[in-house]
Every structure is written in structure tokens, then in C-alpha cells.
N, C-alpha and C positions, 0 to 999 in steps of 0.2 A: 445906219448905212444899209444894213440888211433889209430894212423896210423899203428903202428906195429901189434897191435891186429887184425886190419882188414886184414892186409896182411896174417897173420897166418891163420885166418879163411878161407880166400880165397884159400890158398894152400891146406888146409885139404879138402875143397869142391872139388877142382880139383882132388886131389888124390883119393877121394872116387868115383868121377864120372869115373875116368879112371879105377879103379878097377872094377867098375860095368860093364863098357863097355867091359873090357877084359874077365870078367866072363860071360858076355852075349854072346860074340862072341864064336863061336864054335872053330874056329881055333885061337890060341894065337900067332898072328904075332908079337905084340909089345914086346920089350925086356925091360930090366931094364934101359939100357942106353938111350933109347928113352924117357922113362918117366922122367929121370933126365934132359934131354935136354928141355923137355916141361916145367918142373918146373922152370928151369933157365930162359926160355923165359918169363914165366909169371912174375917172379920176376923183370926182366928187364922192362917189360911193367908197372908194378906197380910203379917202381922207377920213370920212366918217368912221370907217372900220378901224382905222389906226387910233383915232381918239377913244374908241370903245374899249380897246385892249391895252390901253396904257396901264402900267403897273401902279399900285397905290403909292402915295408919297411916303417916304421913309420918315419914321418917328425919331426924334432925337433920343439918344441913350439916357437912362435914368442915372442920377448921381450915385456913386458907390455907397455913401453913408446911409442913404434912405433904403437902399436894397438890404444892407446889413440889418437895419432896424426891422424891416419887414420879416426877414428870416428869423431874427431873434424873437419877435413876437409870436411867430408861428411855433417855434420850438418851446417857448414858454407855455403856450396854450397846451401843447402836447404833454409837456412834463407835468403841468398842473392836473390835467385830466388823468394821467397815469398815477400821480400821487394820490388823488382823490379816490381812484379805484382801489389802490393798495391799502389806503387807510380804512376804507369801508370794509374791505375783506378782512383786514386784521382785527377791526373792532367786532365784526361778526364772529370770527374765530375766538376772540377773547371772551365775548359774551357766552358763546357755547361752552368754552372751557370752565367759566365761572358757574354756569348752570350745572354742568356735569359734576363739578367739585361740590356744589351745594347738595346735589342729590346723593353723593357718596358720604357726606358728613351725617352721622346718625343724629337723630333728634331725641332728646331725653327729657323726662319730667323730673323736676327737683323739688325738694321740700327742705325746710330748716328744722334741725333738731329742737326738741322742746326741753326746756330747763326743768329739772326735778328738784324738789325740796331737799335741802341738806339733811344729812343723817345726824341723829343724836348718838347712835351707837352702831357698831358693825356686828352683825350676827352671822356666825359661820358654823356649819355643822362639824361635828367631831365625834370620835369614838373613844369611850372611856376604856383605859387599859390599866392592868395592874402595874404598880410601881416596880415590882420585881416578880418575875415568873420563871419557874425552872422545872424541867422534867427530872424525876429522880429515877436513876437506873441502878441495877445491882452491880456490885464490883466483884462478886464472886459467883461461882456456879453452884447450883444446888436446887433444892425444892423449898417452896414457901411453906413455912410451918404455921404462921399466923400473921394477920394484919391487925393493927390496933386502932387505926384511924381511917374513917371512911370519908366520902365526899362531903363537903360542907363543914368538916371539923376544923375548928380553930386550934392551931398548934403553936407552941412556943419553940424557940430555937433549942435543939437538943432533945426534943420529945421523941420517944421510940415509936416508929411507924410500923415496922414489920420485923419478923425473925425468919431467917433462912437456914435450912439444914444443909450442911456441906460435908457429907461423909467422905468423899474423895479427898477433899482438902485436909480433913482431919487425919486420914491415914498417911497422906503425903507428909504432913507435918511430923507425925511420929517417925516415919522413915528417915526424914532429914535429921531429926534429933539423934536417932541411933547412929547414923553415919557420922555425926559430929563426935559422938563418944569414941568411935573408932579412930578418928583423926586425932583426938586428944591422946589416946594411948600411943599412937604412932609418934606423936610429937614428943612424948616423954622418953620413948626409946631412942629417938634421934638425938635428943639432948644428952642422954647418958653416953651414947656412942661418940658424940662429938667431943665431950669432955675427956673421955678416956683416951681417944686418939690424940688429943691435944697434949696430954701428959706424956704419952709415949713418944711424941715427936720431940719433946724436950731432951729425952735421953737417946735420941736417934734410933729408937727401936722400930719405928715405922717411917716410911718415906713421907715427904711433904705432900705428894699427890694423894696418898690415902687419907691423910689428915684433912686435906681440903675437901675431899669427897664427903666425909662424915659431917663436916661443917655445913656444906651445901645441902645435904639431906635434912639437916635440922631446920634450916631456913625454909625449905620447901614445905616441911610439915607445918611450920608456923603460917605460911600462906594458905595452905589447905584448910587450916582451922579457921582463918578469917573468912574464907569463902563459905564454909559450912555455917558459920555464925550468921552471915548475911542471908543465906538461904532460909535459915530458921526464922529470922526476923520477917522475911517476906511472907512466909506462910502464916506466921502469927498475925501479921496485919490482915491477910486475907481472912483469917479466922475472926478478926475484929469486924469485918464487913458482913458477918452473919446477921448483925443487927443493923437495921436501917434507921437513921435518925433524921430529924428535920434540920435542914441547913440554916433556915431563918424562920422568923415568926410569920405566920400567914394563915391561909385557908387552903385545905385540900380541895382542889377543883376536879381531880380525876383520879380514879383507881382502876387499874387494868388487870389485876391478878387476884386469884383466890387461893386458899390453902391447897397445897398439893401440886400447884402449877410448877412446871419446870422453869427454872430461872437461868438465863444465860448472861454472863457478865458483859458489860460494855454497851455503848449506844449503837454500835454497828452490828450487834448480834441479831440473831433472828427474832428474839423476843422483844416485846414492847417495853416502854418505861413502866415502872411500878406505880408511881404516883406523879401527879402534877400539883405543885404548890405555888400559890400566888400571894404576894404581899399587897393588901388592898387598902392600906392606910399609909400615905395618901394614894390617890389615883392619878394617872397621867391622862391628859387629853391632847391628842395631836390634831392640829387643824392647819389648813393652808390658807394664808392670808394673801389676797390679791396684791399685785405689785403697787397699785395706787395707794394702798393703805399701809404698806410696809414701813414707811418712815414714822408712822405714829405708834408702832409697837415697841414698847420698852420693857426690858427685863426687870422684873420686880413689880411691874404695874399690876394693880388690882383689877380683877375681872370677875364675872359671874358665869355660872353654868346652870342651864335649865334643862329639865327632862320632861318628856311628855307625861310620864306616869306620876309626876309631882307638879300638877298645874298650880300656878301662882307662887311657887317656891323658887328661890334663887340660892344657889350654893356658892359661897365665897371661894375664890381661887386666885392664883397669882401666876404671872408669866414666868416660868422657870428658865427657859432658854429658847433661842431661835437658831436656825441653821446659818444665819449671817450670810446667806447666799440665795439668790433668786433661781428657782428651777427654770431652765431655759425651755422646757417642754410645756409646762403649765403656767409660767410667769407668776408663780406664787412663792411665798416665804413660809417654810415649814416652821411651825411654832408649837412649843410644848407648854401646856398649862397644868399645874398641879392643884388638885382639889383635896382638901382634908376629908377623911372619911372615918372618923373615930367611932361613930356608932354603926358603921357598916351598912348604911342605908343604900348607898350607891354600889352598884354591882359592876365589876369589870366586864367589858364587852357591850355595855349599853350604848345607845345612840343618844347624843345630847347636842346642845347648841351653846356656843361660847359667845358671850356678849363683851365686845371691846368698846371702850369709850374713846372713840377716835376724833370726836368733835365734828365740826361742819366745814372743814377746810377742803374737802374733796368735792369738786364740781362734777355733777353728773347730769347727763341728758338722756332722753329716750328717743329712739328712732324706730320707724316701722320695720317689722321683721323682714319685709320683702325688699329691703335695701341692702341686705347682707350679700357679700360675695365670699364664697368659700374657696380659698386658694391653698396650694400646698404649704405656703409660708404661714398660713393662719387666716382668721377672719379679717376681711377688709371692707371698707366703705369707699364708694366712688364719690369724691368731692370735686365739684366744678369750681375752678378758680375764676378770677376776674377776666382772664383772657380766654374763657370758654374751653380750657384744657382740663382733662381729667387727671386727678391725683388719687391713687389708690393708697389709702391710709390704713395702717394697722390700728386696731382698737382693742380695748380691754373690756370684755363683757361682764357686767355685774349680775343681773338677774333677768329672768325671762318672764314677761307678763303675758305671753301668748301671742298677741298681735303686735306688741312692741317689745323692744329690748332696752335694757339699761346699759348705757355705755359710760364707763368710768373715766376713760382717757382716750384721746385720739381725735375727737371732733368737738366743736363748740356750737352754740346757738347761731352764730353768724355764718356758719358754713352752709353751702348748698350741696345736699347729698342726692344722688340719683336714685330714683325709685324704679324697681324692676330692671336693674342693669343687665345687659346681655353678657354672656360668658366670654364673648370675644373682646370686651372692653379692655383696653390696655392703658398703662400709665403714660400720660402725656398726649393722649389722643384728643383731637379736636372734635367738639360736639356743638350742637346748636340746642338752645333751650326751647322747649315747647311752652306755649302760653299756659299759665296756670288755670286749671278748671275752677269754676265758681265754688264748688264744694270740697275742693282739695284740702284746704286748711281745716274745715269742719270735720272731714273724715279722719284726719290725723288726730284731732282733738278728741274725737269720739273713741278712737282706738286707745288713747291714753287713759289709764284709770283715773277717775275723778279724785279719789283720795289716795294719794301716794303714801305708803306706810313710812313711818319715821325711821324704821330700821331696814337694813338691806335684806332681811329675810322675807321671802315671798309668803304672804299671808295665806292661810288655808282657805279662806273664803274668797280668794281672788277670782276664780272662775265664775262664782255666783255674781260677784260684783260686775264683772265684764258682761255677763248676761243681762243684768239690769241696765247697764249702759247701752247695750245694743237695742234693748226694748225702748229706751227713752229717746234714742236717736231719731226715729221717724217723726217724733212729735215736734222737733225743732223747726222744720220748714213751715208747719201749720202755724206756729207762733209767729214766725217771721211774716207770714202772709197776713195774719190778723193785724200785726203792727203796721204793715203797709197799707191796709185798708183804713 
């Protein structure tokens, strides 16, 4: 409708404009037919214009299910893209965390302990001591008159060793004996007075109080006599200590006095002991047996003792007693071995070795010395388990070969021990194993002595043997090369 009104208004404008133009023109050339033609042309143009501005046809609305499907697909694509992005970022972060964790885990090199040949005997150092040893002090004060035995003298129990002059004690004894005689005289007078007053009391010549006083005086005199007798006996015993005798059979190992020396009584006095005497048959040998061998030590078992000054000789001995307790500081069992010494060839204070027949039940291994960890709790070895976690194990060291150590207990040949462990290594720490180097096993074999001694004593020529091993070591690659050719 609006379009028709606009067309009508346009036609009226055209008609009025044409009328005005015809009225303005002086000559009226246009006719009615021309005006009609112009109006018709204008209508045709307006019709064409109307068709040109017609709105586009309306599209039918899409069904609701299809629209929801389109929206769902779009959301699914967005969620999938977001999930892929998050998963990629998480995987990158996880890979970075794993890489960082791998870098923080220390890498260690490990070796297996080497088995050692079983021992036929256990050899331990020990010091020979006298079975009995005692310093001899003076029991009285005075001056040394003479000594009768010097160092090295063999004495029997009761032999006279020295004589001491005691003038002060002699005079004191004389004074005490005189005082006793006075007390004896007083006792006799007190007895006579007590008897007399007792008879007078029967006739009521004296009072009961006076009779009791006389009787009490007599009893006091008896007590004074007993005290005087004890004092006399004490001084007589001190007189007996003027002669010094041997308390038991043995050897005089020390003499500290000469004639005329001032002698002070007692061990706590300013003077030193007069003699030192030792019983040297038998001799005691104290040694510390490692904990691993403690179950094989039996009281009464036969052993042997060797000394460097008697090469090739073995002295028979027996296990006398043990402490029956492991020392927590050294992890050893204190053992006493008695050695007969009838001929006196063995001297107390000598250094010897005790040979125990403990059999071959103790399994021993050797490890490189650079595998040791020294902690406050004691020596430790870092053992890597199947889960690549470190376990710090306590070990019992037997002997030291220089480059390797003998371990009596704590590890076995199946364990993996860490070489050059850092001080920061802790129990339960995760580690990674370094690939073994081609010559790692050969190096450890070279460090191990070729001929392991049958006893646990370190041989005297061990450093020379290790030197020969180190000289032979460079020859092995050349032999391998020749065999490869």
C-alpha cells in the first residue's frame, strides 16, 4: 500500500511539473497524447523499480533436532580441542618432571664382593703376661739395711728379700711394754682394794657406794691391760715387717731401693715399691676374638702360641676362660689363653700370636677399600638392592690388604656394593646404576692378592706380593690382544 501511494504522489508531481512547464513555455508544443505517453513511461519505470527492491524470499525455519545436533557437534569439537591441549601440556610437564627427577638421582658404580678361601686357623695378636704379678711395699717405716734378691732372681714363697732397720718402732715397742707393766701393777692394786672393800661391806664397815667404786676400778684396770697388750702386739707385728719375704714363687722383675734408702710404709706413701715379683709359669695371653669367630671359641680347647724370636716353634696352650660377652665398642670377645712356661723361655710382656683352630665355617669376602663409608655408628658398606635403593650395612672387618679389605660379616658375593660412595648417601636413597666399565672386574681382581693366606694373619711379604701383582697387571691387555689376533 505504501508503494502505491508513493507512485500516485510521484505522478501528481510529474503532472504539476509538466503543467508548469507548458504554462511557462510561450509556445505550447506538447499535446495531450505526449503527456499520456510520458505518464505511462514513468509508471513503467516505477514498476521496474518496485521489482528491483523487493525483499528476498523468507527461508523456512530449520527443524529443532538438527539445530541441537549442530550445536552439540560444535561443542564436542571445542571440548576435544581443549582436552588435546591440556593432555599435551600435562604430558610435557610430566616428561619435564621425570627428566628433572632423573637428573637429581645420583648415578653410582657397583661391584660384587669377591669370595675368599676359608681359613684353616684364626691367628690373632696377643701380649704375654705373668700369671700373677704384684708390687711389694714396706709395711713399716725405717731404712733399708740390705736387699738379698735382685732383678731376674727366681725366688720361692717365703724367701727373704730385704731387711729394714726401724729404730723408731723399736723404741715405741719398748715404751709400750713399759706402759703395760705399769698397768699390770695398777691392776694388782685395784684387785686387792676391791677384795678388801668387799669384805668390809659384809660387816657394814663401808657403804655400798664405796665398795662398788673399788670393784669398778678393778674392772677398768683389766680393760687397760687388754688395751696395752693389743698395742704391744701391734708393734711386735710391725717389728716383724722389718724383714720382707716373697709372697709367692716367681721372678723379681723390678728393684727400686738400695741400702740406706728411707722406707715409708704403705702403697700411698711418697716412696715407691721395694720390688716387683711375677709368676711366670704359666703365662697368660689375652687376645680379642672377632664376633664372627666367637661361637668357635671353647674353654679348654687346645691352641698354640708363636713368637717372632722363636721361628718355626709352636708353644702348646689352652683356652682358660672368656669374658662371655661381646665388647660393644670393638665387637670382640676377650679370651685368655694359658701357656706353660716351665723352662722360662717365654718372657712376660712379649708380643705373640695365638692360633685358634676355628675350621672353615666363616664365609669371608674382600671388597675394595674405596667402598668403605665411615660413620659414627661404625664402618658401613652401601649395598644397592633390586629396587635400586641403597642400604647401609654394618660390616665386621677382618684384615687389611692395602687396596682391599677382608669382610667377615655383613655382605655376600651376590650383593652390589657402591664404589666411591658420596658422604651424602643415605639409607633408602634411590640411585641409578652406571654401566660397568670393561676393565672394572679386572681391576678388582688385580687389587685382590693372588694367593690368599690360609690364616687370617696378614703375611709379612704382602706389600711385595701386591707390588708384583701391580707389575703383572699391564701385561694382561697385551695377552688378550694377542689372543684376539
